[in-house]
N, C-alpha and C positions, 0 to 999 in steps of 0.2 A: 523541410529543413534547410537553411542555409548553411554553406562550406564553412564558414565561422562557427554556426554553433556545434557542428559535428566536430571540431576540431579541437572545439572546448571540454565536450565533453569526453574526445578520446584522450584528451591530457588528462582530466579528472582519475577518470576510471584509473589510465599509468600512476595518477600519482597519490589516488588516494589512500587513507589510513588503512592497515588488515582490519580484518575484522575482530585480532587477537589484542588492534591497539587498548590502551588502556583512554576512559573517557571521564572527564570530570560530574559529578551527579548533575541531573537536567534541573535538576532543586537550587542550586546554588547560582545559576546563570538566569539572563534575561536576555530574551529574544526579540526580533521586529518583526516574524511571524513563523505561524504553526503550520506543518506542512503533513496530511495524514494520507496516510494507505486507508481501504476501505474494507474489503472483506478481511476479516478476523482481526480490524484494528479499533472500526467504529461499528460492527455488522459483523454479525455470526451468519453465516451463509453456510457453512459446513455441511450440513444435510442433504441441503441442496445439491451444492456445487456437487458431493461426492456421486447422488442420484444420479444424475445427469451423465458423470465424467465417468464415473462404473458404467452405467450401459454401454458407453461407447468402448470402454478397454475393453470388455467382455467379448462384445462383437467384434475386435479387432486381434480378437485370440490373447490378448496380454496377460500375466499375472497381473489381477485387479491390488490384490494387498500390494504389493513391490511398486505397482506404480503409482496409486493416489498422494502418496507424499512428496511426488515429483510432481504435481501439477498446482500446487499453492502459492500463492505471488505471482505467479509466472502470467505473461498473455498466453491465449490458447495456442494461435498460434506458432510461438515459442515452444511451448511443450509436444506442440505435436511435429514439428520439425526434427525438434531433435531428437525424435525417436526416430527416425530416418526408416519407416514400413515401406516397403517394395508395395508403387501402384496408388501411394497416398496422397493426398495433396493436400497440407496443412493446411493453405487459405479455405479452401471449399471447406474440411471439413470443420475448421474453428469455428465457419460461420453456421456451420448445422447446430454445433453443438451451444454455438450462444443462441440460436433462437430455442432450441431445447432448457435452458437454464433460463431466458427471458417467461418460457411459459409457465415453469418451475418454482416459485417463489414462497411456497410452502415453507413454512419454520423459518424464516428469514428476521430476522428481530436485528435490536439497537444492543449492542453491549450495555451492562448495568452505568449509566450515570451519565452517558455517552452525548443524550439528544440535550440535556443541561449544560453539558459543559461545553458541546458545538455550540450554545445557542447563546452560553454568555459571553463568549468572545466577538468583536467588531470583525464585521463580514468581508473587509475587505483587506482584514491580517491572515487571513486560512484561507486554504487550495485543500483542495481532495487528489491525491496524484493514485491513480490506481492501473491495475492492467486489465482491468474489463473493460469491455467496449463500453461504450456510449450509452446506450438502449438499455445493456443490463444494468450497469449502474443505477438509471435512473428507475429502473423497474425494482433494483433492489434496497436502493432507499426508502422510495414510495414505500414499500413493503415494511421498512422498517421503522418508520416512521419520523425520516430525518430530512428536511427539508433540501434542496438543492442548492448547492452554495453559488455564491458568485462567482469562483473560480474552483474549474474542473477541470487536470489531464487526464485523459484516459488512452487504452489501447491505440487507436485512431492517432493520437498526439505525434506519437513518438515512430520512430524506425527500428527502434532497440529496444526490446525492454528489457524490465530488472532481469540481473542484476545491474547491467549499465545503467549511471546517473541519469540519460537526457530527462526522464521524467519529474525528476526532483531539480534541476535545473532548469527546466521549463518551468516545473510549480514556483520555484522561490521567483522568474523573472515575471512571472504573471503579477505576483505581488509587487512589484517592482523592488524586489530583493535580490541579493546574494543568496546562494543556499550557504554559507556560513554563516547567517544572521539567521536562518532557520534550526526551527527545532524538528524534527521528522519522528511520527510515530509509526511503527511499525509492528507486526509480530512473526515475519518468515524471516527467511536467512537471505534470499533472493534480494528484498528490499531493504534490509540492516543494508547489507553490502552497498546496495547502492544509494543509500542515503549516504554511508562513509562516504564512497567514490564521488561522490558531490561534495562532500567538504563539510558536512553539516553535524550537528549533535543528533543521537537518537535518541527514543525512549523505546521499546521494546514492551507490548502488549500481547499477556501469556494467556490469557484468558482461554484463549480458546486450544493452547497446549494441550495435547495427550502426554506431553514428558516433561520434565524440565528443559529449558534452554540454559546455553552456557556462553555466557553472553558479560563483557565487564561494561556494558551500557548500561544505564537506569531503568529498573524493569517495573511495569506497572500490571497489576492484574488484569481492574479495571479502571473505571472513572466514578469510580462510588465516591470517593476517600480522599479523593481530590476535586480542584476547582480551578481555574483559569485568575491571574489575577492581570491589573493593566495597569500602571505606576503612572507617577506625574509628567513622564516622557513620553507616555504611548506604549512602553515599552510591555512585553508578554512575557508571566512565569507561570508554573506550576506550583501549586500549595499544597501542601497536606491540610486536610480537615482535621478540626479536635487539636 
């Protein structure tokens, strides 16, 4: 990562709007690109992820019930590093967990309507920005029946994961855009903060939430009742069906 890129990311996370900042409805605007988180946003991998992470947490003597909510939406190495467990190497442990997750994709499925929604988008106008490592992202997309997109940012592409905005800044760059021209689709707080800090508008997908999420952003349960629209100028928007 260049010094200029890191500096830009730092400025954005310092100046990005707070989570409580009011947002205009994403339905009322057009965008040049869409940026999608993966787990919980276009696919449901909760059961598989929690099987693997639950086993790891129990082996470490952690309170599994308290730990589980902390691991969603972030890179494994960041989740483990934040625990500061004595004698535990976050990089080595994250690699072990990744291999276990790649081997266990049972129950990984696309969210309702996600496959058709993504297929309707111009391939050069959207990207996945995920905290998952590349090989795990490929395994889960395959299990969910979602083709690998032309552009994807994974855990290996950034030095600091969500809620840092680096991933979304890079995702926009790969589309040849600025983050302010993009709409971010997210499902968890870390990702929402990352999208905000990058300067993008955010839609919160709630399909996998076990509790209501408090947000001023536009929310969608899934993609069943919406469709993507491309106007005459090539701008993207989301439209409610019916």
